[in-house]
C-alpha positions in Angstrom: 107.9 67.1 -2.8 109.6 63.6 -1.5 105.8 62.1 -3.3 106.9 64.5 -6.5 110.1 63.0 -6.4 109.4 59.1 -6.2 107.0 59.8 -9.5 110.3 60.7 -10.8 112.4 57.7 -9.3 112.4 55.2 -12.0 114.8 53.1 -8.9 112.5 53.2 -5.9 113.4 54.6 -3.1 114.2 51.5 -1.1 114.9 51.1 2.5 116.5 53.2 5.5 120.3 52.8 4.6 121.2 51.2 8.1 124.0 49.1 6.9 126.3 52.0 5.9 124.9 54.7 9.0 128.0 54.9 9.3 129.9 56.7 6.1 126.8 59.4 5.4 125.6 62.7 7.7 122.6 63.1 7.5 119.3 59.8 5.9 120.0 57.9 3.0 117.5 54.8 1.2 119.5 52.2 -0.4 116.9 50.5 -2.9 118.9 46.6 -3.9 118.5 46.2 -7.8 119.9 43.2 -8.5 122.4 40.5 -6.6 123.8 38.0 -8.5 125.9 35.9 -6.1 127.4 33.3 -8.4 130.3 36.3 -8.5 129.6 38.2 -5.4 128.0 41.2 -7.6 125.2 43.5 -5.9 123.8 46.6 -7.9 121.8 48.9 -6.0 120.6 52.6 -6.1 121.3 55.1 -3.1 119.2 57.8 -3.0 119.9 61.2 -0.4 118.1 63.3 1.0 118.4 67.1 1.0 121.6 68.0 2.6 122.8 64.1 3.4 126.5 64.2 2.6 128.6 60.9 1.8 131.8 60.4 4.0 132.7 56.9 2.1 136.0 57.6 0.7 138.0 61.3 1.2 141.0 62.5 -0.8 143.5 64.4 1.6 145.0 67.2 -0.2 148.9 67.2 -0.6 151.4 70.0 -0.4 151.9 69.5 -4.2 148.3 69.4 -5.3 147.8 72.8 -4.3 147.8 75.4 -6.6 148.9 73.1 -9.3 
């Protein structure tokens, strides 16, 4: 199954995403696609293994937003 995915993934799998592992539950991979130092810009592709969850940002519900 993983080999089938890699054949279809035009961005490539990349390396184990160890630099940002604190933001994920499970295994993710980071592939640097482009980097422009002059303007501090990076373009990356993140690939998640099945069951991997992202903890990058959480929207906390407020009393007013429930049932609206």
